[in-house]
Wavefront OBJ file of the C-alpha trace (Angstrom):
o trace
v -28.744 48.943 212.208
v -32.088 47.228 211.665
v -32.684 45.453 208.349
v -35.744 46.190 206.243
v -37.242 42.848 207.299
v -36.714 43.681 210.986
v -38.386 47.071 210.475
v -41.444 45.621 208.734
v -41.737 42.882 211.368
v -41.702 45.524 214.106
v -44.499 47.475 212.409
v -46.568 44.303 212.054
v -46.137 43.541 215.735
v -47.160 47.096 216.503
v -50.339 46.591 214.516
v -51.098 43.502 216.563
v -50.950 41.149 213.573
v -51.091 37.525 214.805
v -47.674 36.016 214.399
v -46.540 39.180 212.611
v -48.471 38.090 209.526
v -46.900 39.454 206.341
v -50.350 39.978 204.864
v -51.187 42.515 207.574
v -48.438 44.850 206.337
v -47.006 43.508 203.054
v -43.573 44.529 201.874
v -45.104 45.656 198.590
v -46.225 49.270 198.930
v -43.996 49.948 201.958
v -41.445 52.756 201.800
v -38.643 52.853 204.352
v -36.349 55.836 204.975
v -33.702 56.039 207.681
v -33.076 59.083 209.840
v -30.364 59.790 212.378
v -30.910 61.475 215.741
v -27.714 63.117 216.994
v -27.421 64.848 220.368
v -24.588 65.877 222.647
v -21.959 68.565 222.919
v -18.512 69.627 221.809
v -16.615 71.165 224.710
v -13.526 73.189 223.866
v -10.977 74.517 226.333
v -10.063 77.957 224.970
v -6.917 79.685 226.188
v -5.949 83.359 226.149
v -2.524 84.719 227.068
v -1.893 88.339 228.042
v 1.142 90.208 229.321
v 1.337 93.446 231.283
v 2.955 95.328 234.154
v 2.012 94.184 237.655
v 2.384 96.233 240.833
v 2.414 95.453 244.527
v 2.618 98.019 247.339
v 5.330 97.154 249.841
v 7.461 94.052 249.422
v 6.449 90.705 247.975
v 8.130 87.353 247.458
v 7.398 86.172 243.899
v 9.430 82.975 244.066
v 6.243 80.883 244.174
v 5.216 82.009 240.673
v 6.598 80.264 237.557
v 9.030 82.229 235.389
v 8.987 82.511 231.602
v 11.059 84.045 228.834
v 8.529 83.999 225.975
v 4.892 83.845 227.080
v 3.681 82.372 223.797
v 6.196 79.532 224.070
v 5.672 78.755 227.741
v 4.395 75.145 227.915
v 1.188 74.501 229.823
v -0.083 70.895 229.691
v -3.568 70.481 228.216
v -6.290 69.948 230.824
v -7.430 66.416 231.584
v -11.016 67.651 231.407
v -11.688 70.298 228.724
v -14.948 71.139 230.498
v -13.267 72.055 233.788
v -14.123 75.414 235.334
v -12.294 78.598 234.328
v -8.695 78.654 235.540
v -6.045 81.377 235.718
v -2.273 80.851 235.768
v -0.044 83.815 236.654
v 3.631 83.894 235.712
v 6.587 86.266 236.093
v 8.851 87.234 233.220
v 12.398 86.285 234.098
v 14.503 89.272 235.193
v 11.593 91.731 235.246
v 11.145 92.014 239.026
v 12.249 95.392 240.393
v 11.867 96.743 243.937
v 11.706 100.546 244.343
v 11.745 103.079 247.153
v 8.705 105.335 246.958
v 9.869 108.758 245.753
v 6.679 110.682 246.520
v 6.513 110.112 250.290
v 8.750 109.976 253.351
v 8.916 106.520 254.906
v 5.370 105.839 253.797
v 3.933 109.141 255.070
v 2.850 112.259 253.184
v 1.482 115.682 254.298
v -2.219 115.661 255.072
v -4.132 117.301 252.211
v -6.887 118.613 254.484
v -4.804 120.545 256.977
v -1.756 120.859 254.680
v 0.460 119.390 257.364
v -0.589 121.805 260.102
v -2.464 119.230 262.150
v -5.321 121.661 262.933
v -8.290 122.926 260.932
v -10.503 125.985 261.395
v -13.562 125.433 263.586
v -16.608 127.538 264.579
v -16.337 129.253 267.953
v -20.053 128.929 268.656
v -22.870 126.657 267.524
v -26.665 127.272 267.569
v -28.413 126.340 270.810
v -29.815 122.831 270.628
v -32.949 123.972 272.480
v -34.075 126.981 270.436
v -31.696 126.692 267.446
v -31.138 130.453 267.755
v -34.770 131.335 267.050
v -36.813 133.127 269.774
v -34.052 132.488 272.288
v -35.722 135.281 274.316
v -39.326 136.376 273.831
v -38.459 139.899 275.077
v -35.203 140.804 273.286
v -34.611 137.934 270.803
v -30.990 137.697 271.983
v -30.134 141.390 271.399
v -30.259 142.502 275.048
v -32.795 145.257 274.265
v -36.372 144.576 275.153
v -39.015 145.080 272.514
v -42.168 147.021 273.267
v -44.247 143.872 272.839
v -42.951 140.467 273.787
v -43.166 137.757 271.141
v -45.669 134.964 271.492
v -44.494 131.633 272.804
v -43.978 129.168 269.874
v -47.008 126.973 269.239
v -46.662 123.605 270.895
v -43.746 124.644 273.141
v -43.889 122.852 276.463
v -40.460 123.633 277.979
v -40.422 126.276 280.690
v -38.716 129.625 280.021
v -36.185 131.232 282.424
v -34.808 134.707 283.196
v -32.898 136.154 280.233
v -29.207 136.669 280.908
v -29.085 139.590 278.451
v -32.212 141.686 279.084
v -33.298 140.352 282.494
v -36.855 139.513 281.398
v -38.448 136.819 283.537
v -39.915 133.659 282.029
v -38.736 134.733 278.557
v -35.454 132.976 277.697
v -34.665 129.457 276.450
v -33.716 127.253 279.377
v -30.584 125.932 277.655
v -28.895 129.093 276.392
v -30.634 131.625 278.744
v -31.245 134.019 275.862
v -27.867 133.824 274.144
v -29.140 131.732 271.186
v -25.829 129.883 270.876
v -23.191 128.000 272.819
v -19.485 127.523 272.593
v -18.431 124.764 270.192
v -18.065 121.551 272.163
v -15.209 120.373 269.910
v -12.807 123.322 270.051
v -14.166 125.003 273.214
v -14.520 128.283 271.350
v -10.878 128.459 270.231
v -11.836 128.293 266.508
v -9.327 125.491 265.927
v -9.592 121.717 266.240
v -7.387 118.695 265.441
v -7.631 117.634 261.784
v -9.957 114.590 261.581
v -7.995 113.092 258.654
v -4.580 112.942 260.310
v -5.750 113.124 263.971
v -3.597 116.185 264.434
v -0.387 114.551 263.280
v -0.081 116.501 260.037
v 0.741 113.387 257.917
v -1.206 110.426 256.568
v -0.282 107.024 255.181
v 0.668 107.066 251.484
v -1.881 104.962 249.587
v 0.398 104.231 246.621
v 2.911 102.293 248.706
v 0.422 101.353 251.462
v 2.517 103.258 253.978
v 5.584 101.067 253.470
v 7.737 103.478 251.480
v 8.454 100.729 248.927
v 6.801 98.950 245.994
v 7.522 96.124 243.549
v 6.918 96.036 239.791
v 7.277 93.149 237.354
v 6.088 91.905 233.980
v 3.265 89.441 234.512
v 1.996 86.842 232.084
v -1.555 85.566 232.572
v -2.884 82.343 231.038
v -6.670 81.993 231.264
v -8.529 78.848 230.246
v -12.295 78.429 230.109
v -14.693 75.942 228.546
v -16.783 76.826 225.495
v -19.713 74.478 224.851
v -21.252 73.844 221.426
v -24.539 71.964 221.836
v -25.394 69.410 219.148
v -28.989 68.368 218.474
v -29.978 67.269 214.979
v -32.857 65.103 213.830
v -32.007 64.548 210.155
v -35.243 65.020 208.172
v -37.492 64.235 211.133
v -39.177 66.995 213.163
v -37.423 68.150 216.318
v -40.079 66.420 218.440
v -38.610 63.111 217.296
v -36.347 63.236 220.364
v -39.498 63.020 222.514
v -40.332 59.686 220.870
v -37.178 58.108 222.327
v -36.029 57.216 225.829
v -32.863 56.067 227.578
v -33.834 52.411 227.129
v -33.463 52.690 223.356
v -30.321 51.454 221.657
v -28.409 54.731 221.608
v -24.807 54.561 220.462
v -22.345 56.839 222.209
v -19.190 58.612 221.108
v -16.856 59.984 223.764
v -13.586 61.444 222.529
v -10.983 63.684 224.147
v -8.607 65.057 221.542
v -8.604 66.953 218.286
v -10.731 66.469 215.137
v -10.658 62.707 215.439
v -12.383 59.399 215.425
v -10.536 56.155 216.072
v -9.462 54.297 212.942
v -10.994 51.046 214.163
v -14.231 52.281 215.828
v -13.476 50.047 218.808
v -16.578 48.851 220.621
v -15.903 48.869 224.346
v -19.035 47.002 225.309
v -22.784 47.254 225.364
v -25.602 46.618 227.775
v -29.378 46.320 227.807
v -30.935 49.539 226.638
v -27.602 51.327 226.292
v -26.504 50.506 222.754
v -22.805 50.439 222.047
v -20.231 52.907 223.330
v -17.294 54.047 221.249
v -14.353 55.586 223.113
v -12.439 57.901 220.804
v -9.025 58.078 222.395
v -6.724 58.133 219.386
v -6.307 61.524 217.736
v -6.979 60.640 214.105
v -8.118 63.190 211.547
v -11.805 62.738 210.839
v -11.290 62.878 207.088
v -8.716 60.080 207.219
v -10.904 57.625 209.136
v -11.728 55.578 206.036
v -13.011 52.657 208.090
v -16.060 54.762 209.052
v -17.641 53.782 205.761
v -18.132 50.317 207.263
v -20.693 51.780 209.681
v -23.072 54.020 207.736
v -24.528 55.543 210.935
v -21.102 56.470 212.295
v -20.114 57.781 208.880
v -23.150 60.068 208.915
v -22.265 61.181 212.457
v -18.791 62.027 211.200
v -20.208 63.994 208.272
v -22.614 65.943 210.472
v -19.959 66.752 213.068
v -17.262 67.741 210.585
v -18.528 71.347 210.037
v -18.507 71.864 213.806
v -15.003 70.554 214.418
v -12.965 73.469 213.131
v -10.418 74.858 215.572
v -11.151 78.050 217.457
v -8.510 80.632 218.278
v -6.738 79.574 221.445
v -8.215 76.081 221.572
v -5.945 73.721 223.500
v -8.200 70.729 224.205
v -11.638 69.391 223.399
v -14.113 66.690 224.188
v -16.674 65.375 221.708
v -19.421 63.583 223.583
v -22.496 62.689 221.528
v -25.037 59.923 221.189
v -26.807 58.824 218.046
v -29.730 56.596 217.124
v -30.951 55.539 213.701
v -34.738 55.598 213.305
v -36.732 54.153 210.411
v -39.682 56.034 208.956
v -42.203 53.729 207.267
v -45.164 54.653 205.086
v -47.479 52.305 203.204
v -49.953 52.679 200.390
v -52.514 50.692 202.399
v -52.137 53.072 205.379
v -52.121 56.564 203.829
v -53.045 58.363 207.053
v -50.296 56.881 209.221
v -46.526 57.120 209.510
v -44.741 54.447 211.529
v -41.444 55.291 213.221
v -39.383 52.278 214.280
v -36.959 52.892 217.159
v -34.226 50.297 217.811
v -34.163 48.958 221.349
v -33.896 45.908 223.545
v -35.384 43.340 223.709
v -37.246 44.478 220.559
v -37.695 47.664 218.529
v -40.533 50.022 219.434
v -42.998 51.600 217.017
v -44.415 55.122 217.311
v -47.409 55.945 215.109
v -47.989 59.534 213.983
v -50.317 61.236 211.525
v -49.158 61.400 207.945
v -48.694 64.855 206.366
v -51.630 64.026 204.099
v -53.953 63.466 207.032
v -52.646 66.517 208.833
v -53.473 68.663 205.795
v -56.928 67.110 205.537
v -57.631 67.847 209.211
v -56.379 71.387 208.796
v -58.567 71.901 205.733
v -61.561 70.490 207.579
v -60.955 72.795 210.532
v -60.722 75.745 208.146
v -63.992 74.820 206.480
v -65.703 74.559 209.876
v -64.355 77.971 210.840
v -65.573 79.518 207.584
v -69.014 77.968 208.092
v -69.234 79.288 211.658
v -68.296 82.795 210.512
v -70.855 82.663 207.677
v -73.663 81.513 209.991
v -72.738 84.208 212.534
v -72.995 86.920 209.880
v -76.359 85.588 208.666
v -77.718 85.579 212.205
v -76.410 89.090 212.799
l 1 2 3 4 5 6 7 8 9 10 11 12 13 14 15 16 17 18 19 20 21 22 23 24 25 26 27 28 29 30 31 32 33 34 35 36 37 38 39 40 41 42 43 44 45 46 47 48 49 50 51 52 53 54 55 56 57 58 59 60 61 62 63 64 65 66 67 68 69 70 71 72 73 74 75 76 77 78 79 80 81 82 83 84 85 86 87 88 89 90 91 92 93 94 95 96 97 98 99 100 101 102 103 104 105 106 107 108 109 110 111 112 113 114 115 116 117 118 119 120 121 122 123 124 125 126 127 128 129 130 131 132 133 134 135 136 137 138 139 140 141 142 143 144 145 146 147 148 149 150 151 152 153 154 155 156 157 158 159 160 161 162 163 164 165 166 167 168 169 170 171 172 173 174 175 176 177 178 179 180 181 182 183 184 185 186 187 188 189 190 191 192 193 194 195 196 197 198 199 200 201 202 203 204 205 206 207 208 209 210 211 212 213 214 215 216 217 218 219 220 221 222 223 224 225 226 227 228 229 230 231 232 233 234 235 236 237 238 239 240 241 242 243 244 245 246 247 248 249 250 251 252 253 254 255 256 257 258 259 260 261 262 263 264 265 266 267 268 269 270 271 272 273 274 275 276 277 278 279 280 281 282 283 284 285 286 287 288 289 290 291 292 293 294 295 296 297 298 299 300 301 302 303 304 305 306 307 308 309 310 311 312 313 314 315 316 317 318 319 320 321 322 323 324 325 326 327 328 329 330 331 332 333 334 335 336 337 338 339 340 341 342 343 344 345 346 347 348 349 350 351 352 353 354 355 356 357 358 359 360 361 362 363 364 365 366 367 368 369 370 371 372 373 374 375 376 377 378 379 380 381 382 383 384 385 386
């Protein structure tokens, strides 16, 4: 954490003061407040366990599935990665497997519902002629065999030639395909009015769907353990606006917390190393209750991280593992009586802190008021001109 002197020196350098001259930005009149940026995620592995009856048509070997006596007590190791993709574990309750012969069919076959086991279904003896579709099959008798006094007119657009009618004998009057009959024998049954059932192909029986035609089925009690990740995104900027994250970059001295376990921080806050632009990294590998980590008071930033995370670290139903992976960075907000229109934000980094200058709320209000006055004046002038 930067000291007040380091913060003021950074602002002076940002102002371009030669040699960071104290007179350019005196300590008197300066007000420094510290603000924590916290970003990351809490990933929980949430587990649900359900039990029900499972069914399989035919026979099945279930020896490859684990057995259990009490599903709630069956031990499943916690995942190495709480953020792993959804997984499903299926188990078999010990002694629940039962093989049965199907009682509603005969060796996997049952009577066909369409033909009721007969193998044949009723069919039409004749079908309309494909040429005339039964209409104007003969211009002289219209398929009756008795000639009309006046022959019907040839259908508009008809190009096919007409032939002698088989029924009334009129020349050049009948459809060339049915020769005046208007219909033909059914090509499926040959005019017998009966055809093989299309569902059973004439056999009278069909495969029984329930047992998949095997005549047997297996039932058992199945336990299902489902695990899936639930992600809680963390992004807090203390009393700074949310755009404060845009003022930072990866080269700043972010500190990182990476913990796999329960509501815990390590009791010693072990620093596992740091590098240019990366800050320090804390690996939280020891499951210690957050509220008992009294050593956190030695690092005020980490203590604030702990306080901000605590409301989010309650257990969810079915939670079996979690990962807390966040990064945090302490910024300093500096205002000065000699610079009422500016706010200086000091961001820790290597080799030296950076300074971001933004408008002060006072100046923002003044600009807003000025813009409002200009708008009012423009409206007034427009009305006068109108």
